[in-house]
C-alpha positions as CSV (number, residue, x, y, z in Angstrom):
1,M,35.0,-33.4,47.7
2,P,31.4,-33.0,46.8
3,N,29.1,-35.8,48.0
4,T,28.4,-37.1,44.5
5,P,27.2,-40.7,43.7
6,M,30.6,-41.6,42.5
7,S,32.2,-40.5,45.8
8,R,29.8,-42.7,47.7
9,V,30.8,-45.9,45.9
10,P,34.0,-46.6,47.9
11,Q,32.1,-46.0,51.2
12,T,29.4,-48.5,50.1
13,R,32.0,-51.1,49.2
14,L,33.8,-50.6,52.5
15,K,30.6,-51.2,54.4
16,V,29.8,-54.3,52.4
17,T,33.3,-55.6,53.0
18,M,33.1,-55.0,56.7
19,V,29.7,-56.8,56.9
20,L,31.1,-59.8,55.0
21,L,34.2,-59.9,57.2
22,M,32.0,-59.8,60.3
23,V,29.8,-62.6,59.0
24,S,32.9,-64.7,58.2
25,L,34.4,-64.2,61.6
26,F,31.0,-65.1,63.2
27,V,30.8,-68.3,61.2
28,L,34.4,-69.3,61.9
29,G,34.0,-68.5,65.6
30,G,30.8,-70.6,65.8
31,R,32.5,-73.4,64.1
32,L,35.5,-73.2,66.4
33,L,33.1,-73.2,69.4
34,F,31.3,-76.2,68.0
35,I,34.5,-78.1,67.4
36,Q,36.0,-77.3,70.8
37,G,32.9,-77.5,72.8
38,I,29.8,-79.1,71.5
39,D,31.5,-81.5,69.0
40,A,34.8,-82.1,70.8
41,E,34.0,-85.7,71.7
42,D,33.0,-86.6,68.2
43,Q,36.1,-85.0,66.7
44,A,38.3,-86.8,69.2
45,Q,36.6,-90.1,68.2
46,Q,37.2,-89.4,64.5
47,A,40.9,-88.7,65.2
48,M,41.2,-91.9,67.2
49,D,39.5,-93.9,64.5
50,R,42.1,-92.6,62.0
51,R,44.9,-93.8,64.4
52,T,43.5,-97.3,65.0
53,R,42.9,-100.4,63.1
54,P,40.6,-103.3,64.1
55,V,41.8,-106.9,63.8
56,T,39.3,-109.8,63.9
57,L,40.1,-112.5,66.5
58,A,39.0,-115.9,65.1
59,P,37.5,-118.4,67.6
60,E,38.7,-122.0,67.6
61,R,36.2,-124.3,65.8
62,G,34.9,-127.0,68.0
63,S,35.9,-130.6,67.6
64,I,33.7,-133.5,66.7
65,L,34.0,-136.5,68.9
66,D,32.7,-140.1,68.9
67,R,30.7,-141.5,71.8
68,D,33.9,-142.4,73.7
69,G,35.6,-139.0,73.2
70,N,37.8,-140.0,70.3
71,V,38.5,-137.1,68.0
72,M,36.8,-137.4,64.6
73,A,37.4,-133.8,63.5
74,E,39.4,-131.0,65.0
75,S,41.1,-127.7,64.2
76,V,44.9,-127.5,64.7
77,Q,47.0,-124.3,65.0
78,R,48.6,-123.2,61.8
79,Y,50.0,-119.8,60.8
80,D,49.9,-117.5,57.8
81,L,53.2,-115.7,57.2
82,V,52.6,-112.2,56.1
83,V,54.8,-109.2,55.3
84,D,54.8,-105.4,55.4
85,Q,57.0,-104.9,52.3
86,R,57.7,-101.3,53.3
87,L,59.9,-102.6,56.2
88,V,61.9,-105.2,54.3
89,K,65.4,-103.9,54.1
90,D,68.9,-104.4,55.4
91,S,69.1,-104.2,59.1
92,R,71.3,-104.4,62.2
93,V,70.9,-106.7,65.1
94,W,72.7,-107.3,68.3
95,D,74.9,-110.4,68.3
96,P,75.4,-111.5,72.0
97,E,78.3,-113.7,71.0
98,Q,80.2,-110.8,69.5
99,S,78.8,-108.2,71.9
100,A,78.2,-105.9,69.0
101,Y,75.7,-105.0,66.4
102,V,76.1,-106.8,63.1
103,D,74.8,-105.9,59.6
104,L,72.3,-108.2,58.0
105,D,72.0,-108.4,54.2
106,I,68.3,-108.8,53.2
107,D,69.1,-110.8,50.1
108,E,71.0,-113.4,52.2
109,Q,68.1,-113.5,54.6
110,L,65.6,-114.1,51.7
111,K,67.8,-117.0,50.5
112,E,67.6,-118.6,53.9
113,L,63.9,-118.1,54.1
114,S,63.3,-119.6,50.7
115,E,64.9,-122.8,51.9
116,I,62.8,-122.9,55.0
117,L,59.5,-122.3,53.1
118,D,60.5,-124.3,50.1
119,I,59.8,-121.4,47.8
120,D,62.0,-120.5,44.9
121,H,64.2,-117.5,45.7
122,P,62.9,-115.3,42.8
123,E,59.3,-116.1,43.7
124,L,60.0,-115.2,47.3
125,Q,61.6,-111.9,46.4
126,E,58.5,-111.0,44.4
127,L,56.4,-111.7,47.5
128,M,58.6,-109.9,50.0
129,V,59.9,-106.8,48.2
130,G,57.7,-103.9,47.2
131,D,55.6,-101.1,48.8
132,R,52.5,-103.1,49.9
133,P,51.7,-102.9,53.6
134,Y,50.2,-106.4,53.7
135,R,50.9,-109.5,51.6
136,I,50.6,-113.2,52.4
137,V,53.9,-115.0,51.9
138,S,52.9,-118.6,52.9
139,R,49.7,-120.1,54.2
140,R,49.0,-122.6,57.0
141,V,52.6,-123.4,58.0
142,T,53.2,-125.5,61.1
143,P,54.3,-123.9,64.3
144,E,57.8,-125.3,63.7
145,I,58.1,-123.7,60.3
146,R,56.7,-120.5,61.6
147,Q,59.4,-120.3,64.3
148,K,62.2,-121.0,61.9
149,A,60.9,-118.4,59.5
150,L,60.7,-115.7,62.2
151,D,64.1,-116.6,63.5
152,V,65.6,-115.4,60.2
153,G,64.9,-111.9,61.5
154,I,63.6,-110.2,58.4
155,P,62.0,-106.9,59.3
156,G,58.3,-106.7,58.5
157,L,57.8,-110.5,58.5
158,L,55.0,-111.5,60.8
159,S,52.7,-114.5,61.5
160,E,49.0,-114.7,61.9
161,P,47.3,-117.6,63.6
162,V,44.8,-119.6,61.5
163,A,43.1,-122.9,62.0
164,E,43.3,-126.0,59.8
165,R,40.6,-128.7,59.9
166,I,41.9,-132.2,60.1
167,Y,40.1,-135.6,60.2
168,P,42.4,-138.1,62.0
169,N,40.4,-141.2,60.8
170,G,40.3,-140.3,57.1
171,A,37.1,-141.5,55.4
172,V,35.7,-143.4,58.5
173,A,32.3,-141.8,59.0
174,G,33.2,-139.1,56.5
175,S,29.7,-138.7,55.2
176,I,28.5,-138.0,58.7
177,L,31.2,-135.5,59.5
178,G,30.9,-133.7,56.2
179,F,33.5,-131.1,55.3
180,N,34.2,-127.3,55.2
181,G,34.7,-124.8,52.5
182,H,37.7,-122.5,52.1
183,D,36.1,-120.0,54.4
184,G,35.9,-122.5,57.2
185,H,32.2,-122.9,57.2
186,G,30.5,-126.3,56.9
187,L,29.3,-127.5,53.5
188,E,28.0,-131.0,54.3
189,G,27.3,-133.3,57.2
190,I,27.6,-132.3,60.9
191,E,30.1,-129.6,59.8
192,R,27.2,-127.9,57.9
193,S,24.1,-128.6,60.1
194,Q,25.9,-127.7,63.3
195,D,28.1,-125.0,61.9
196,E,26.7,-122.3,64.2
197,Q,27.5,-124.4,67.3
198,L,31.0,-125.4,66.0
199,R,32.3,-122.0,64.8
200,G,31.8,-119.9,67.9
201,Q,31.8,-116.1,68.0
202,E,34.5,-113.8,66.6
203,G,36.3,-111.3,68.9
204,Q,38.2,-108.1,68.0
205,R,41.5,-106.4,68.9
206,V,42.0,-102.7,68.1
207,F,45.6,-101.5,67.5
208,E,47.0,-97.9,67.4
209,I,49.0,-97.1,64.3
210,S,51.5,-94.4,63.5
211,A,51.1,-91.6,60.9
212,D,52.7,-93.7,58.2
213,G,50.2,-96.6,58.8
214,V,52.6,-98.9,60.6
215,R,51.3,-100.6,63.7
216,I,52.8,-99.3,66.9
217,P,54.4,-102.3,68.8
218,N,52.7,-103.2,72.2
219,A,50.1,-100.5,71.7
220,S,47.0,-102.6,72.0
221,F,44.0,-100.3,72.4
222,S,41.2,-102.7,73.3
223,E,40.2,-106.3,73.0
224,T,36.9,-108.3,72.9
225,P,37.9,-112.0,73.3
226,A,36.6,-114.6,70.8
227,I,34.3,-117.3,72.1
228,D,35.4,-120.8,70.9
229,G,32.9,-123.1,69.3
230,D,31.4,-126.0,71.1
231,D,32.7,-129.5,70.8
232,I,30.1,-132.0,69.6
233,R,30.0,-135.5,70.9
234,L,28.2,-137.9,68.6
235,T,26.6,-141.3,69.4
236,I,28.8,-142.9,66.8
237,D,31.3,-145.6,67.7
238,L,34.4,-145.1,65.6
239,D,35.5,-148.8,65.8
240,V,32.0,-150.1,64.9
241,S,31.8,-147.6,62.0
242,W,35.2,-148.7,60.6
243,Y,34.2,-152.4,60.9
244,A,30.8,-151.9,59.3
245,Q,32.3,-149.8,56.4
246,E,34.8,-152.6,55.6
247,A,32.0,-155.2,55.8
248,I,29.6,-153.4,53.5
249,A,32.3,-152.4,51.0
250,A,33.2,-156.1,50.6
251,K,29.6,-157.1,50.1
252,V,29.0,-154.4,47.5
253,D,32.1,-155.5,45.7
254,Q,31.0,-159.1,45.8
255,Y,27.8,-158.3,43.9
256,N,29.1,-155.4,41.9
257,A,26.3,-153.3,43.4
258,K,25.8,-149.5,43.1
259,W,25.9,-148.9,46.8
260,G,25.3,-150.4,50.2
261,N,24.9,-149.3,53.8
262,I,24.8,-150.6,57.3
263,V,23.0,-149.0,60.2
264,V,23.8,-150.0,63.8
265,M,21.5,-148.8,66.5
266,D,21.2,-149.3,70.3
267,A,18.0,-151.1,70.7
268,K,17.1,-149.5,74.0
269,T,18.1,-145.9,73.5
270,G,17.9,-145.2,69.7
271,D,21.6,-144.2,69.7
272,I,23.1,-144.6,66.2
273,L,26.5,-146.4,66.5
274,A,27.2,-146.5,62.8
275,L,25.9,-145.2,59.5
276,A,28.3,-147.0,57.3
277,D,28.6,-146.7,53.5
278,S,30.3,-148.9,50.9
279,E,32.1,-145.8,49.8
280,T,32.5,-142.7,51.8
281,V,33.9,-139.2,51.4
282,D,37.3,-138.3,52.8
283,P,36.6,-134.8,54.3
284,T,40.1,-133.6,53.4
285,D,39.5,-134.3,49.7
286,P,35.7,-134.5,48.9
287,T,36.1,-133.9,45.2
288,D,37.7,-137.3,44.9
289,T,34.4,-139.0,45.8
290,D,31.1,-139.3,43.9
291,Q,28.6,-136.7,45.4
292,L,26.2,-139.6,46.1
293,F,28.5,-140.5,49.0
294,W,28.9,-137.0,50.4
295,R,25.8,-137.8,52.6
296,P,25.0,-141.1,54.4
297,T,23.0,-143.2,51.9
298,A,21.2,-144.7,54.9
299,L,19.6,-141.2,55.3
300,S,19.5,-139.9,51.7
301,Q,18.4,-142.9,49.6
302,A,14.9,-144.2,49.9
303,F,13.8,-147.5,48.4
304,E,10.9,-150.0,48.5
305,P,11.7,-152.3,51.5
306,G,10.1,-155.4,50.2
307,S,9.5,-158.1,52.7
308,T,11.1,-156.3,55.7
309,G,7.9,-154.2,55.5
310,K,5.9,-157.3,56.6
311,A,7.2,-156.8,60.1
312,V,4.9,-153.8,60.3
313,T,1.9,-155.7,58.9
314,F,2.3,-158.6,61.4
315,A,3.0,-156.3,64.3
316,M,-0.2,-154.3,63.8
317,A,-2.3,-157.4,63.4
318,L,-1.0,-158.9,66.6
319,D,-1.4,-155.5,68.4
320,A,-5.0,-155.1,67.1
321,G,-5.7,-158.7,68.4
322,V,-7.1,-159.9,65.0
323,V,-4.6,-162.8,64.8
324,T,-2.6,-165.1,67.1
325,P,0.9,-166.5,66.3
326,E,-0.3,-170.0,65.9
327,Q,-3.6,-169.3,64.1
328,K,-4.1,-171.6,61.0
329,W,-4.1,-170.3,57.4
330,T,-4.4,-171.9,54.0
331,V,-1.6,-170.4,51.9
332,P,-1.5,-170.9,48.1
333,N,1.2,-169.8,45.8
334,K,-1.1,-167.4,44.0
335,Q,-4.4,-165.8,45.2
336,T,-6.8,-163.3,43.8
337,F,-8.0,-160.4,46.0
338,N,-10.6,-157.9,44.6
339,N,-9.5,-158.9,41.0
340,E,-5.8,-158.4,41.9
341,V,-3.6,-161.4,41.5
342,I,-1.0,-161.7,44.3
343,S,1.7,-164.3,44.0
344,D,4.8,-165.4,45.9
345,S,8.3,-164.9,44.6
346,M,9.0,-168.7,44.3
347,P,6.4,-171.4,43.4
348,H,5.2,-173.6,46.3
349,D,2.4,-176.0,47.1
350,T,-0.7,-174.9,49.1
351,Y,0.2,-175.1,52.8
352,D,-1.7,-175.1,56.0
353,M,0.5,-172.6,58.0
354,T,0.6,-170.7,61.2
355,T,0.6,-166.9,61.3
356,A,4.3,-167.1,62.4
357,G,5.0,-169.5,59.5
358,I,3.7,-167.0,56.9
359,F,6.1,-164.5,58.3
360,T,8.9,-167.0,58.5
361,R,8.6,-168.1,54.9
362,S,7.7,-164.6,53.8
363,Y,4.6,-165.5,51.7
364,N,2.8,-162.5,50.1
365,T,-0.5,-164.4,49.7
366,G,-0.6,-165.2,53.4
367,T,0.5,-161.7,54.4
368,V,-2.4,-160.2,52.5
369,Q,-4.8,-162.5,54.2
370,V,-3.6,-161.4,57.6
371,A,-3.7,-157.7,56.6
372,E,-7.2,-157.9,55.2
373,L,-8.5,-158.3,58.8
374,L,-7.7,-154.6,59.2
375,S,-9.1,-151.7,57.3
376,A,-6.9,-149.7,54.9
377,E,-7.2,-146.7,57.3
378,Q,-6.1,-148.8,60.3
379,R,-3.1,-150.1,58.4
380,W,-2.1,-146.6,57.2
381,E,-2.4,-145.2,60.7
382,Y,-0.1,-148.0,62.1
383,M,2.4,-147.5,59.3
384,K,2.5,-143.7,60.1
385,K,3.1,-144.6,63.8
386,F,6.0,-146.7,62.8
387,G,7.5,-143.6,61.0
388,I,6.9,-144.6,57.4
389,G,6.8,-141.4,55.3
390,E,7.8,-139.3,58.3
391,P,10.9,-137.1,58.7
392,I,13.5,-138.0,61.2
393,D,15.1,-135.3,63.3
394,L,18.8,-136.1,63.6
395,G,20.4,-132.7,63.6
396,I,22.0,-133.4,60.2
397,S,21.0,-132.3,56.7
398,G,20.1,-134.6,53.8
399,M,17.4,-136.7,55.4
400,N,15.0,-138.3,52.9
401,Q,11.6,-139.1,54.5
402,G,10.5,-141.4,51.7
403,Q,7.2,-141.5,49.9
404,F,4.0,-142.8,51.4
405,T,0.6,-142.0,49.9
406,H,-2.5,-141.5,52.1
407,W,-4.7,-144.6,52.2
408,E,-7.6,-142.8,50.4
409,N,-5.3,-142.3,47.4
410,W,-4.1,-145.9,47.2
411,D,-5.0,-147.6,43.9
412,R,-6.6,-151.0,43.9
413,R,-3.3,-152.9,43.7
414,Q,-1.5,-150.6,46.2
415,H,-4.1,-151.5,48.7
416,F,-2.5,-154.9,48.8
417,T,1.1,-154.3,47.9
418,T,1.6,-152.0,50.9
419,T,1.1,-155.0,53.1
420,F,4.3,-156.6,51.9
421,G,6.6,-153.6,51.5
422,Q,5.8,-152.3,48.0
423,G,4.1,-149.2,46.9
424,Y,6.0,-146.9,49.3
425,S,9.6,-146.1,50.1
426,L,11.7,-145.5,53.1
427,T,15.4,-145.3,54.1
428,S,17.5,-147.8,55.9
429,L,17.3,-145.7,59.0
430,H,13.4,-145.8,58.9
431,T,13.6,-149.6,58.7
432,T,16.1,-149.7,61.6
433,R,13.8,-147.6,63.8
434,I,10.8,-150.0,63.1
435,F,12.8,-152.9,64.4
436,Q,14.2,-150.8,67.3
437,A,10.6,-150.3,68.4
438,L,9.8,-154.0,68.2
439,A,13.1,-154.8,70.1
440,N,12.2,-152.3,72.8
441,G,8.8,-153.6,74.0
442,G,7.0,-151.6,71.2
443,K,8.4,-148.3,72.2
444,M,10.1,-146.3,69.5
445,M,12.9,-144.0,70.8
446,P,14.0,-140.9,69.0
447,A,17.0,-141.7,66.8
448,R,20.0,-140.0,68.1
449,L,23.2,-139.0,66.2
450,I,24.2,-136.1,68.4
451,D,24.8,-136.8,72.0
452,A,25.8,-133.5,73.5
453,Y,27.4,-130.1,73.0
454,I,30.4,-129.3,75.2
455,D,31.4,-125.6,75.6
456,E,34.9,-124.2,76.2
457,D,34.4,-124.5,79.9
458,G,33.6,-128.2,79.7
459,V,29.9,-127.7,80.4
460,E,27.7,-130.3,78.6
461,R,24.3,-129.7,77.1
462,T,22.4,-132.9,75.9
463,W,21.1,-132.6,72.4
464,E,17.3,-132.7,72.4
465,S,15.3,-134.2,69.5
466,S,12.0,-132.7,68.5
467,E,10.6,-136.2,68.6
468,K,9.5,-138.0,71.8
469,P,9.4,-141.7,72.7
470,K,6.2,-143.3,71.6
471,Q,4.5,-146.6,72.2
472,V,3.8,-147.9,68.7
473,V,2.4,-151.4,69.6
474,S,1.9,-153.1,72.9
475,E,4.8,-154.8,74.7
476,E,3.0,-158.2,74.2
477,A,2.7,-157.7,70.5
478,A,6.4,-156.6,70.3
479,D,7.5,-159.7,72.3
480,E,5.6,-162.0,69.9
481,M,7.2,-160.3,66.9
482,L,10.7,-161.2,68.3
483,K,9.6,-164.8,68.2
484,L,8.4,-164.4,64.7
485,M,11.7,-162.8,63.7
486,E,13.6,-165.7,65.4
487,G,11.7,-168.1,63.1
488,V,13.0,-166.3,60.1
489,V,16.6,-167.1,61.2
490,Q,15.8,-170.6,62.4
491,E,13.4,-171.8,59.7
492,G,13.3,-169.2,57.0
493,T,15.4,-166.9,54.7
494,A,17.8,-165.6,57.2
495,Y,19.6,-168.8,58.2
496,A,23.0,-167.2,57.6
497,A,22.3,-164.8,60.5
498,E,22.7,-167.5,63.1
499,I,25.3,-166.8,65.8
500,D,26.5,-169.5,68.1
501,G,25.3,-169.0,71.6
502,Y,23.0,-166.1,70.9
503,R,19.3,-165.8,69.9
504,V,19.0,-163.8,66.7
505,G,15.9,-162.6,64.9
506,G,15.2,-160.5,61.8
507,K,13.6,-160.2,58.4
508,T,14.9,-160.2,54.9
509,G,13.6,-158.1,52.1
510,T,14.0,-157.6,48.3
511,G,12.3,-154.6,46.9
512,E,12.2,-153.4,43.3
513,A,14.3,-150.3,42.4
514,A,12.8,-147.6,40.4
515,G,14.6,-146.3,37.3
516,A,14.0,-143.7,34.6
517,G,11.4,-145.9,32.8
518,G,10.1,-148.0,35.6
519,Y,11.5,-150.7,37.8
520,D,14.9,-151.9,36.6
521,G,16.7,-153.4,39.5
522,Y,16.4,-154.4,43.2
523,T,17.5,-153.5,46.7
524,T,18.1,-156.5,48.9
525,S,18.3,-156.1,52.7
526,F,18.1,-157.6,56.1
527,T,17.4,-156.1,59.5
528,G,18.3,-158.1,62.6
529,V,18.0,-157.9,66.4
530,V,20.5,-159.5,68.9
531,P,20.2,-161.0,71.4
532,L,16.5,-161.6,71.5
533,D,16.3,-162.5,75.2
534,D,17.6,-159.0,76.0
535,P,17.9,-156.9,72.8
536,Q,20.9,-154.7,72.6
537,F,21.5,-154.0,69.0
538,V,19.6,-153.5,65.7
539,V,21.6,-154.0,62.6
540,S,20.3,-153.2,59.1
541,V,22.1,-154.1,55.9
542,A,21.0,-152.9,52.4
543,V,22.6,-153.4,49.0
544,H,21.3,-151.5,46.0
545,R,21.2,-152.9,42.5
546,P,23.3,-156.1,43.1
547,Q,24.1,-158.0,39.9
548,G,23.5,-161.6,39.1
549,D,20.7,-164.1,40.1
550,W,18.5,-162.6,42.8
551,K,18.2,-166.1,44.4
552,T,21.9,-166.0,45.2
553,W,21.9,-162.6,47.0
554,Q,22.8,-162.9,50.6
555,V,23.3,-160.1,53.1
556,T,22.4,-161.8,56.3
557,D,26.0,-163.1,56.6
558,T,27.3,-159.6,56.6
559,A,24.8,-158.6,59.3
560,A,25.8,-161.6,61.4
561,D,29.5,-160.6,61.0
562,V,28.7,-157.1,62.3
563,M,26.5,-158.4,65.1
564,E,29.3,-160.8,66.3
565,Y,31.7,-157.9,66.4
566,L,29.3,-155.9,68.5
567,L,28.6,-158.7,70.9
568,S,32.3,-159.2,71.4
569,K,33.2,-155.5,71.7
570,Y,30.5,-154.7,74.2
571,S,31.0,-158.0,76.1
572,V,27.3,-159.0,75.8
573,P,26.8,-162.4,77.6
574,P,25.4,-165.3,75.6
575,S,21.6,-166.0,75.6
576,D,20.6,-168.2,78.6
577,T,17.7,-169.7,76.7
578,G,17.3,-171.6,73.4
579,P,15.2,-170.5,70.4
580,Q,11.5,-169.9,71.1
581,N,10.1,-169.5,67.6
582,Y,6.8,-171.0,66.6
583,D,6.1,-173.8,64.2
584,V,5.8,-172.9,60.6
585,F,3.1,-175.4,59.6
586,T,0.0,-176.5,61.5
587,E,0.9,-180.2,61.4
588,D,4.1,-182.3,61.2
589,P,6.5,-182.7,59.5
590,Q,7.8,-179.1,59.7
591,E,10.4,-179.6,57.0
592,R,8.9,-178.6,53.6
593,P,10.5,-177.8,50.3
594,W,10.5,-174.2,49.2
């Protein structure tokens, strides 16, 4: 055939086809070489990934304990019953009594299971029958119910361990403990602030599965164990907390008040034995309680302390050496300072009184006279040293540091009112710490709510506060203040705090409560120390917005009740000396009308 252009077309096509075929073979060969050689490891890993399924291993959440190791919160073992619906069908099992295989009817098994789980038979059928590989049948069943359910022998029914948080003491110290959300993480209290310590670290188990997606029995591929959370031991005494809660609930009910709280602190260490509220949250059902009580009001609610604030004024004056306990003062019912009229809560004659007597009778006019021997800057610095307006590191959320203006920003009246507990605010815990320092030779200890973390091996780590012990006033000034406080119980407003056989001291206070349009109520309080010859406990009681005549309000009896309980529980021996308070007036007779 002549070599014409038309005859050359098939040859050209053949050549092109051959080239394309060679290129394709080269590409396929290179790919095969890559898969079998260079990328073999990666391909094998991808194949393994398709044949395995990871399962998270949940750690056990740590328990919360009181100072004596009593459980306040713990996680208990429960189980979720789950089903692979694809496996639910009639089956045969070996019956050892008959020495033969017997047929099992799935419908009969479901009826038996419905009785165990207390689920209606039609509802259970809907949960169990279908083509879903995973469905939850019943949540958080007890180990006993789990075993009964599995013993029915339904194919595809499995159990998964889960934890349920329980609080054995109900609402006792509930606002301290807080509570968890549905995901197991803390939402309030210690459960929230210490969530990272409590929850531990998740582990993982990887299982191999068959081609149809069903887990191959006993084919565990790898496992990284979970690390359980730490237990947390608090400084709280459960018995004291319960007793204090009952006491303050009764007092708030007596005066139809909005709320009340009691703080109990170890005078030497700063350990908090109780943060009791008149109403407190049950961690198992927090929505049943007003959110105000989801956190301890002794930490969250700040108020003007009133006359308990005079303890700071007299302590600083004694420490600075500008007064002595028996120094003479002329104390009228009303007095003008820099065009500001200061008066006492109840009318009285003009008295010649001692420094101690002014504190005992809680006279504002005399208190301002004492305070005026110090500059505003000096007083402000002392008040800051006592922790007024300062945050407190407790390891728990919800702490209110109160309000305290810098002395340069005080108005003319605030310059005087801050001397007797007005013009600033603090919490019950702040007040308790002030008296702890005075009861401890002038040394303020860091307040402690958390004692230690305990890991799964039993190793303890002491909780460290960011605060350090500090000497607020001299030991001599603090010792004199104890005598002044004893005078308040022996000769002043806290007569109901007397305890037979023990020397007791303290200070009462009534501060105005701020409302939407100004002051529209009061907070009445008392903070006491017992026994004065060797202080062991500081007890602070506060009642917010009590109803009725303010002259009838009395919380010192509640404080005395709690103090007596503490003295008995901790076997504190009686005082070996009698009262050592100073005279109130500079001349006899000492008995004077109010």
